[in-house]
DRENKOLPA-342810 format. One line per 10 residues: their letters; for each residue x, y negated, z of C-alpha. Coordinates in nm, 4 decimals, m for minus. Each point is the difference from the previous one (the first is absolute). Example, Ala and Ser with C-alpha at 12.3 -4.5 7.8 and 13.67 -1.06 7.14 Angstrom:
2
as> 1.2300/0.4500/0.7800 | 0.1370/m0.3440/m0.0660
END
This chain:
431
maftvkdvdc> m0.8308/0.9212/0.4735 | m0.2315/0.1942/m0.1847 | m0.1030/0.3496/0.1545 | m0.2160/0.2265/m0.2026 | m0.0373/0.3607/0.0016 | m0.0766/0.1200/m0.3978 | 0.1614/0.3106/0.1010 | m0.2309/0.1504/0.2236 | m0.2784/0.2251/m0.1307 | m0.3181/0.0191/0.1921
sflftgdweg> m0.1827/0.2264/m0.2490 | 0.0257/0.2876/0.2173 | m0.2910/m0.1459/0.1857 | m0.2385/0.0352/m0.2347 | m0.1988/0.2668/m0.1072 | m0.1066/m0.1787/m0.3487 | m0.2146/m0.2856/m0.1075 | m0.3174/m0.1134/0.1787 | m0.2911/m0.2330/m0.0015 | m0.0023/m0.3126/0.2493
sggatfssrt> m0.2728/m0.1967/0.0828 | m0.2167/m0.2081/m0.2844 | 0.1044/0.2972/m0.2625 | 0.3317/m0.1221/0.0128 | 0.2279/0.3057/m0.1240 | 0.3692/m0.0090/0.1461 | 0.2741/0.2300/m0.1321 | 0.2819/0.1443/0.2141 | 0.2436/m0.0689/m0.2552 | m0.0389/m0.3617/0.0128
ttassamalw> m0.1532/m0.0968/0.3684 | 0.2447/m0.0818/0.2697 | 0.0201/0.1454/0.2969 | m0.1312/m0.3070/0.2072 | m0.2876/m0.0537/m0.2530 | m0.0936/0.4012/0.0707 | 0.0488/m0.0685/0.3729 | m0.2359/m0.2974/m0.0037 | m0.2412/0.2180/m0.1985 | m0.0102/0.2696/0.2826
atnkskyssi> m0.0225/m0.2202/0.2594 | m0.3189/m0.1028/m0.0997 | m0.1253/0.3309/m0.0509 | 0.1925/0.2544/0.1537 | m0.2358/0.3023/m0.0113 | m0.0670/m0.0792/m0.3831 | 0.3840/m0.0429/m0.0953 | 0.1500/0.2651/0.2113 | m0.0469/0.2362/m0.2457 | 0.1945/m0.2161/m0.2105
lkypdhipgi> 0.2937/m0.1045/0.1826 | 0.2182/0.3052/0.1190 | 0.2206/m0.0651/0.2730 | 0.2465/0.2421/0.0642 | 0.2066/m0.0125/0.3353 | 0.3116/m0.1097/m0.1867 | 0.0185/m0.3650/m0.1316 | 0.2767/m0.1909/m0.1418 | 0.1227/m0.3268/0.1720 | 0.2902/m0.2517/0.0562
vvayeaktyp> 0.1493/m0.0790/0.2949 | m0.0170/m0.3814/0.0540 | 0.1522/m0.0583/0.3458 | 0.0978/0.1885/0.3367 | m0.0168/m0.0329/0.3325 | 0.3087/0.1160/0.1976 | m0.1210/0.2335/0.3436 | 0.1359/0.0914/0.3340 | m0.0853/0.3720/m0.0469 | m0.0366/0.2325/m0.2616
qlssaadkar> m0.3320/m0.0633/m0.1481 | m0.1764/0.2951/m0.1026 | m0.3458/0.0783/m0.1592 | m0.1046/0.2708/0.1993 | 0.0257/0.2194/0.3077 | 0.1187/0.2782/m0.2069 | 0.2370/m0.2044/m0.1885 | 0.1423/m0.1174/0.3474 | 0.0464/0.3470/0.0847 | 0.1700/0.1176/m0.3021
yeksgrthft> 0.2089/m0.3383/0.0258 | 0.1554/0.1052/0.3942 | 0.0481/0.3646/m0.1322 | 0.1656/m0.0994/m0.2867 | 0.2955/m0.1961/0.2062 | m0.0063/m0.2709/m0.2864 | 0.0090/m0.3048/0.2618 | 0.1816/m0.1909/m0.2458 | m0.2098/m0.0064/m0.3376 | m0.0247/m0.3726/m0.0467
afnftykvwa> m0.3228/m0.0259/m0.1713 | m0.2008/0.1134/0.2869 | 0.1092/m0.3077/0.1844 | m0.2192/m0.2138/m0.1986 | m0.3581/m0.0507/m0.1052 | m0.0764/m0.1327/m0.3621 | m0.2332/m0.2083/m0.2124 | m0.1158/0.1639/m0.2628 | m0.1915/m0.1502/m0.3157 | m0.2046/0.2805/m0.1955
pciqsnltsa> m0.1191/m0.1689/m0.3048 | m0.2323/0.2815/m0.0997 | m0.2164/m0.0881/0.3125 | 0.1238/m0.3758/0.0872 | m0.0361/m0.3160/m0.1180 | 0.2589/m0.0859/m0.2056 | 0.2838/m0.2255/0.1092 | 0.0552/m0.2734/m0.2248 | 0.3274/m0.2660/m0.0901 | m0.1318/m0.2261/0.2034
dfespekfqk> 0.0082/0.2349/0.2907 | 0.4049/m0.0487/m0.0171 | 0.0534/m0.3582/m0.0129 | 0.1362/m0.0399/0.3382 | 0.0764/0.2585/0.2523 | m0.2406/m0.1401/0.2519 | m0.2577/0.0508/m0.2659 | 0.0994/0.3663/m0.1098 | 0.0011/0.0643/0.3884 | m0.3467/m0.1364/0.0646
rvatlspagg> m0.1305/0.1890/m0.3155 | 0.1721/0.3529/0.0951 | m0.1534/m0.0605/0.3925 | m0.3558/0.0651/m0.1781 | 0.0900/0.3292/m0.1207 | m0.1599/0.2931/0.2035 | 0.1044/0.1519/0.2304 | 0.0960/m0.2649/0.1989 | 0.2753/0.2117/0.1869 | 0.1211/0.1380/m0.3375
lavsisvsdf> 0.1060/0.3247/m0.1204 | 0.2026/0.2787/0.1726 | 0.2281/0.2041/m0.1568 | m0.0962/0.3830/m0.0493 | 0.2207/0.2707/0.1749 | m0.0231/0.1797/m0.3235 | 0.1507/m0.2886/m0.2179 | 0.3647/0.0899/m0.1264 | 0.2960/m0.0899/m0.2182 | 0.0638/m0.3785/0.0705
qgaippgafv> 0.2311/m0.1387/0.2732 | m0.0436/m0.3310/0.1532 | m0.3309/m0.2071/0.0522 | m0.2508/m0.0407/m0.2723 | 0.0781/m0.3386/m0.1821 | m0.2813/m0.2200/m0.0942 | m0.0642/0.0359/m0.3851 | 0.0277/0.3958/0.0570 | m0.2392/0.1981/m0.1969 | m0.1664/0.2605/0.2874
ivrapalpkl> m0.3143/0.2406/0.0270 | m0.2308/m0.0262/0.2080 | m0.2034/0.2696/0.2101 | m0.3073/m0.0857/0.1308 | m0.2862/0.1891/0.1815 | m0.2975/m0.2178/m0.1266 | 0.1106/m0.1935/m0.3140 | m0.0941/m0.2636/m0.1126 | 0.0925/m0.1504/0.3241 | 0.3518/0.0457/0.1699
kgasivrvge> m0.0834/0.0382/0.3321 | 0.1755/0.3440/0.1482 | 0.2308/m0.0225/m0.3230 | 0.3761/0.0820/m0.0442 | 0.2884/0.0020/m0.2180 | 0.0535/0.3288/m0.1352 | 0.2614/m0.0895/m0.2843 | 0.2375/m0.2337/m0.0756 | 0.0870/m0.1313/m0.3584 | 0.2736/m0.2608/m0.1834
kifdistifp> m0.0214/m0.3458/0.1208 | m0.1629/m0.1258/m0.3585 | m0.0349/m0.3634/0.1491 | 0.2348/m0.2521/0.1296 | m0.1513/m0.2106/0.2671 | 0.2548/m0.0123/0.2344 | 0.0112/m0.4135/m0.0276 | m0.3642/0.0077/0.1490 | 0.0287/0.2987/0.2150 | 0.3608/0.1091/0.0693
dppgnqfvlg> 0.1159/0.3599/m0.0044 | m0.0046/0.1841/0.3944 | 0.3136/0.0096/0.1610 | 0.1973/0.3000/0.0533 | 0.1111/0.2616/m0.2609 | m0.0457/m0.0607/m0.3593 | m0.3067/0.1700/m0.1747 | 0.1181/0.2699/m0.1806 | m0.2313/0.2296/m0.1977 | 0.0612/0.3367/m0.0245
thgaptilgg> m0.0587/0.2397/m0.3037 | m0.3883/0.0286/m0.0256 | 0.0113/m0.3468/m0.1491 | m0.3091/m0.2227/0.0124 | m0.3789/0.1004/0.0473 | m0.1696/0.1109/m0.3325 | m0.2672/m0.1946/0.0027 | 0.1066/m0.2479/m0.2426 | m0.1294/m0.1201/m0.3336 | 0.3071/m0.0788/m0.2351
sggggqtpsp> 0.3549/0.0788/0.1008 | m0.0997/0.1468/0.3170 | m0.2054/0.3109/m0.1328 | m0.3149/m0.0378/m0.1197 | m0.2490/0.0072/0.2857 | 0.0972/0.3768/0.0943 | m0.0842/0.1421/0.3184 | 0.2819/m0.0251/0.2072 | 0.2044/0.2995/0.0703 | m0.0211/0.2150/0.2862
iptnlpswps> 0.1548/m0.2006/0.3095 | 0.3072/0.2094/0.1173 | m0.0140/0.0453/0.3682 | 0.3789/0.0084/0.0666 | 0.0775/m0.3210/0.1854 | 0.3741/m0.1519/m0.0623 | 0.1684/m0.1483/0.3095 | 0.1533/m0.3099/m0.0227 | 0.0804/m0.1975/0.3143 | 0.0005/m0.3490/0.0827
plpevktnrv> 0.2736/m0.2160/m0.1413 | 0.3525/0.0437/0.1316 | 0.0272/m0.2890/0.2268 | 0.2969/m0.2495/m0.1203 | 0.3274/0.1548/0.0529 | 0.3015/m0.1876/m0.0053 | 0.3056/0.1703/m0.0525 | 0.2899/0.0051/m0.2417 | 0.0858/0.3779/0.0359 | m0.2383/0.2926/m0.0984
lwlgdsqsdn> 0.0750/0.3720/m0.0001 | m0.2055/0.2222/m0.2506 | m0.0167/0.3689/0.0604 | m0.1541/0.2033/m0.2392 | 0.0204/0.3453/m0.2527 | 0.0258/0.0354/m0.3560 | m0.2501/m0.2980/m0.0656 | 0.2308/m0.2106/0.1489 | 0.3356/0.1317/m0.0712 | 0.1689/m0.2273/m0.2593
tyltrtikak> m0.3649/m0.0653/m0.1806 | m0.1504/m0.3164/m0.1199 | m0.2301/0.0214/0.2754 | 0.2887/m0.0919/0.2359 | 0.2102/m0.1876/m0.2466 | m0.2748/m0.2501/m0.0810 | m0.0736/m0.0396/0.3724 | 0.3509/m0.0552/0.0972 | 0.0576/m0.2393/m0.2817 | m0.3388/m0.2539/0.0840
lkergidvkl> 0.0976/0.0384/0.3889 | 0.3372/m0.1176/m0.0720 | m0.1636/m0.2883/m0.1818 | m0.1530/m0.0825/0.3513 | 0.3489/0.0071/0.1444 | m0.0747/0.3946/0.1399 | 0.2863/0.2450/m0.0111 | m0.1661/0.3394/m0.0360 | 0.2383/0.3480/0.0666 | m0.1452/0.3068/m0.1692
lakygqgvls> 0.0005/0.3271/0.1960 | m0.1802/0.2806/m0.2731 | 0.0495/0.3158/m0.0952 | m0.1542/0.2624/m0.1962 | m0.2266/0.2858/0.1655 | m0.0216/m0.2182/0.3285 | m0.3035/m0.0465/0.2192 | m0.0649/m0.0689/0.3840 | 0.0666/0.3684/0.0731 | 0.0951/0.1507/m0.3532
gmkakggssg> 0.2993/0.0118/m0.2191 | 0.1316/0.1713/m0.3062 | 0.3003/0.0685/m0.1753 | 0.1002/m0.3006/m0.1742 | m0.0386/m0.0425/m0.3604 | 0.1618/m0.2888/m0.1265 | 0.1517/m0.2893/0.1579 | m0.0741/m0.1451/0.3403 | m0.0041/m0.3819/0.1728 | 0.2068/m0.0666/0.2828
peatsagska> 0.2036/0.2317/0.1702 | 0.0622/0.3904/m0.1105 | m0.2180/0.2324/0.1748 | 0.2476/0.2216/0.2237 | m0.1352/0.3074/m0.1799 | m0.1687/0.0778/m0.3489 | m0.2920/0.1572/0.1813 | 0.0039/m0.2342/0.2848 | m0.4044/m0.0396/0.1609 | m0.1095/m0.3044/0.1957
dyfgvnkeng> 0.3907/m0.0047/0.1203 | 0.0170/m0.2282/m0.3139 | m0.1489/m0.3101/0.1858 | 0.0973/0.1694/0.3376 | m0.2672/m0.1923/0.1731 | 0.0875/0.0980/0.3340 | 0.3755/0.0363/m0.0146 | 0.2685/m0.2812/0.0897 | 0.1850/0.0632/m0.2953 | m0.3140/0.0620/m0.2455
hlvsymksfr> m0.0019/m0.1952/m0.3154 | m0.3297/m0.2313/0.1500 | 0.1553/m0.0643/0.3137 | 0.3726/m0.0911/m0.1457 | m0.1848/m0.2308/m0.2496 | m0.1964/m0.1865/0.2496 | 0.2728/m0.0512/0.2288 | 0.2525/m0.1008/m0.2555 | m0.2516/m0.2437/m0.2430 | m0.2367/m0.0672/0.2665
pglvivelgg> m0.3273/m0.0364/m0.1981 | m0.2777/m0.2002/0.0985 | m0.2703/0.2024/m0.1798 | 0.0048/0.3886/m0.0754 | m0.1801/0.1036/m0.3084 | m0.0468/0.3970/m0.0376 | m0.1462/0.1425/m0.2650 | m0.0451/0.3914/0.0622 | m0.2453/0.2837/0.0106 | m0.0649/0.1341/m0.3354
ndsnsyssss> 0.2846/0.2704/0.0091 | m0.1778/0.1128/0.3591 | m0.3090/0.1080/m0.2325 | 0.0399/0.3795/m0.0538 | 0.1604/0.0671/0.3438 | m0.1768/m0.2247/0.2541 | m0.3401/m0.0613/m0.1254 | m0.1575/0.2873/0.1768 | m0.2051/m0.0858/0.3212 | 0.2621/0.2144/0.2088
kkavyqeqla> 0.2677/m0.2191/m0.0688 | m0.1542/m0.3208/0.0615 | 0.1195/0.0011/0.3368 | 0.3580/0.0231/m0.0446 | m0.0157/m0.2272/m0.2940 | m0.1317/m0.3028/0.2086 | 0.2088/0.0677/0.2707 | 0.3019/m0.0649/m0.2648 | m0.1799/m0.3047/m0.1042 | m0.0172/m0.1384/0.3535
lwvktvkdlg> 0.4033/0.0853/0.0017 | 0.0596/m0.2372/m0.2713 | m0.1940/m0.2879/0.1292 | 0.1514/0.0340/0.3040 | 0.3452/m0.0045/m0.1267 | m0.0706/m0.2957/m0.2222 | m0.1719/m0.1797/0.3034 | 0.2833/0.0820/0.2397 | 0.2364/m0.1780/m0.2643 | m0.2012/m0.3027/m0.0029
aqliwfgpsf> m0.1337/m0.0070/m0.3828 | m0.3520/m0.0204/m0.1163 | m0.1412/0.3154/m0.1899 | m0.2314/0.0369/m0.2706 | m0.0762/0.3009/m0.1598 | m0.1238/0.0784/m0.3624 | m0.1886/0.3586/m0.0405 | m0.0050/0.2355/m0.2665 | m0.0300/m0.1078/m0.3809 | m0.2559/0.1609/m0.1978
sgkpsyqkkr> 0.0814/0.3194/m0.2234 | m0.1782/0.1311/m0.2970 | m0.0074/0.3399/0.0996 | m0.3602/0.0254/0.2253 | 0.1140/0.3042/0.2148 | 0.3597/m0.1855/0.0942 | m0.2007/m0.3205/0.0281 | m0.2733/0.1455/0.2572 | 0.3262/0.0887/0.1933 | 0.1675/m0.3653/m0.0397
eviaayqqey> m0.3358/m0.1359/0.1485 | m0.0125/0.2489/0.2955 | 0.3512/m0.1488/0.0837 | m0.1221/m0.3445/m0.0475 | m0.2691/0.0720/0.2487 | 0.2739/0.1081/0.2469 | 0.1853/m0.3186/m0.0632 | m0.2976/m0.2261/0.0377 | m0.1298/0.1423/0.3081 | 0.2953/0.0167/0.1918
ltsagipwyn> 0.1617/m0.3260/m0.1157 | m0.2848/m0.2220/m0.0120 | m0.0832/0.1028/0.3801 | 0.3634/m0.1117/0.0481 | m0.0407/m0.3429/m0.1036 | 0.2091/0.0975/m0.3167 | m0.1178/m0.1868/m0.3124 | m0.0588/0.3305/m0.2632 | m0.0901/m0.0786/m0.3186 | m0.1491/0.2496/m0.2793
mkpltqdlqh> 0.1538/0.0342/m0.2880 | m0.2485/0.1959/m0.1754 | m0.2288/m0.2914/m0.1506 | 0.3635/m0.1597/m0.0795 | 0.1114/0.2780/m0.2316 | m0.2745/0.1742/m0.1107 | m0.0477/m0.2003/m0.3384 | 0.3607/0.0328/m0.0677 | 0.1636/0.2401/m0.2700 | 0.1938/0.2738/0.1135
keettpvhfv> 0.2959/0.1490/m0.1830 | m0.0326/0.3387/0.0987 | m0.2792/0.2282/m0.1685 | m0.0157/0.3231/0.2226 | 0.0315/m0.1638/0.3258 | m0.0560/m0.3695/m0.0533 | 0.1709/m0.1844/0.2673 | 0.2840/m0.2425/m0.0935 | m0.1082/m0.3182/m0.2194 | 0.1756/m0.1445/m0.3174
sasykkwaqr> 0.1694/m0.3115/0.0421 | m0.2653/m0.2276/m0.0815 | m0.2462/0.1706/0.2594 | 0.2681/m0.0135/0.2754 | 0.0367/m0.4114/m0.0888 | m0.3961/m0.0393/0.0534 | 0.0123/0.2071/0.3356 | 0.2178/m0.2328/0.0987 | m0.1433/m0.3259/m0.0735 | m0.2888/0.1433/0.1767
lldgplkdvk> 0.1903/0.0177/0.2721 | 0.1609/m0.3278/m0.0364 | m0.3237/m0.1416/m0.0468 | m0.1797/0.1813/0.3161 | 0.1565/0.1091/0.3005 | 0.3699/m0.1633/m0.0616 | m0.1213/m0.3230/m0.1184 | 0.0460/m0.2128/0.3607 | 0.3235/0.1644/0.0356 | 0.2456/m0.2581/0.0052
a> 0.3293/m0.1099/0.0706
END
């Protein structure tokens, strides 16, 4: 298997042309990074002014190692990680061997002749323990697969000692036959796409854009769920849209019956007057609030459906409609108390529960409130052992159908969202 990286642009390392020993002239346009590194090694003081090492450098993940505990690159990262409550972010449970072509000797096709030869070659890459993912990395789900393009930050380049991965891009090479992808959630890249220190299709050797500091939360993969009945509860995103139509059809192919209980304007606590149709039983009044689901009521929709349908899994897609009324800090306690009631009701009736948080809105002020609700949900639900899934990374690149307050999506976007859920958290739900 040939493995060459022609797209990696290392010209950012050089300030210009220079003269080597014996009067030979070297051009920054034609000299390879490995040749430049060899020159630098022979006379560091002479060539340090020629070779400039920024604190970010491109690389490609070529191997990983699973860890029992989250691997964090510094005490500061550890403190931020513990404070964030994102204890299920899969990427932190691995360290990664990264090949940085601009500062390391090239891998060749011979290195890929067999898994044994490949692993022996990769074992020589430094540092020996691999690199951890920085807490500041964002916009992807799952562990980083071999073949993925990354940006590495190191305090003492050209060495990678103390380095960490600070940006994750596309999987640009498939080497899964030599080194398989990591277990767990499927790797899904967010909207920022590949890092930009690439030649050709990757962006022409530009400096990487500022690294986002918001960290999406995506828990460890849902353990295999065996059930032939799923109850889906939701708001207008689920109310007979192609999101739930697609998921119902695909799960039916797996032998799973999905019942839908969804209504426009509903939330964990919030409700609005119904506009349009509803899925499941009609609400008792047009302006019903949380009573539509009747979480703690014997004759409420949730309890009635649970007892008659007896689902093995309950999926909740709610929270966006709570944003305007419950995103202030004074409402956090009452909101999380209601979440606790949802959890107790579902567990007491013998089903497993997973929760999908608010989707992305294209209106910044509204999106900020939705992110507060997402944080309230994540904090409580993960502490209660309930898998909570952040929908922002899965929906922020989808096309909305509204202009003034973009919330709902066009049909093609709902289908894409559905497929991402089927390939991710719902992948191992089986009859």
